[in-house]
C-alpha positions, 0 to 999 in steps of 0.5 A: 594811269589815274591822277589824284584829281580824276574823280569818277561816279558809278551808278549801278543797279539791276536792269530796270531799277532806274539807273539810266533814268537817274543818270540822264537826269544828272547829266542834263542838270550838270554839264560838268558830268559826262556820260561814259559810253560803254562798249558792247558786243550786242546789236543796237536796239531801235533808236540806239546810235553807235558812239552815243549810246554804246560803242558797238563792236564785234566779239573779235574786236572786243576780245582783242581789246581785252588782250591789249588791256584797253578796258578798266572793266569788262564782263559777259553780262548776259550769255554771249553779250560783253560790255566794258568801259574803255580806258580811252573813254575815261581819258577822253572825258578827263581830258575835257575837264569833266567827270565821267559817269558810268552807268554799268553792271554790278560786277563791272562797278566793283572792278572799277571801284577796286581800281580807283578807290577814294576817287570813285563814288559808287551808287547802287540803285535798288528797286523797292522789290523784285516784283516791282522790278519785273513790272518795270521790265514788262512795261518797257515792252522791249524784252521777251518773256525769257529775257525778263525772266533772266533779268529778274533772276539776275537782279536778286543776285546783283542785289546781294552785292549792294553793301559793297557800294558807297551809297544805296538809293532805293528807287520807289519814286523816280523824282525822289531817287534822282534828288537823293542821288544828286545830293550824294554826288554833290557832296562827293564832288564838293559842289 
């Protein structure tokens, strides 16, 4: 399915580590990069639009797509909530002459990396500490205390996989983390 020239960038991290902020920075600066819109079974949050932030689909449709092998990766990231990257989404971006940037969970990132090998650059954004991560999640004001506890507990587990990625960027300072990530990507793409 994948051609030698088709490159892909993965930015992964525990929730709250800054991967979405870093991804947004890169997408705004480099028009040849294109956000790969993930599919999700969860309900949209305030301000999220179907087909822009996620492809929001119901659980039955998601399972049908799994059975039809329509995902390059998928996971039940949190209990009852499935997320995945549709192969058709990557094809859409490649067909437009762009490079997909995936902002996905750690397990999904490992699956994509296994399939694309050297055509894939995987970057793990690591928070300076679990305590700092908890503060960031609390400051969002979008999660319940129970969800924050779940995400913080999961973060330690996800951080144990950081060595499996091409690069680790510690996000102590967002501007510095954006610049460090940008350098790694430019080197990978030969820009």
